[in-house]
C-alpha positions, 0 to 999 in steps of 0.5 A: 500500500502506498500512502501520502500526498498524490497529485489530484490529476493522478488520484483517480482510484485512490482512497482519501486519507483525510476529508476534503471540503469543497464549497458546499460539499464534503468528500469524506475520509475513505472515499474512493476517488472517481474521475468525476471526483478528480474533476471536481477537485481540480475545478476547486483548485485542489492540487494534491490530496493525501490518499492511499493506493492499494496494491 
């Protein structure tokens, strides 16, 4: 398992290690990031997330 800071552009499929607040919403810790999630993060100006990758 890899754990640490991941560029948002490469975060699809990663599991969030910390919650991320976006405008009126919240991505909770443990969420597996989808391509739509990555787009929302990029649109909100989030460059990196702390996440884990299995495998």
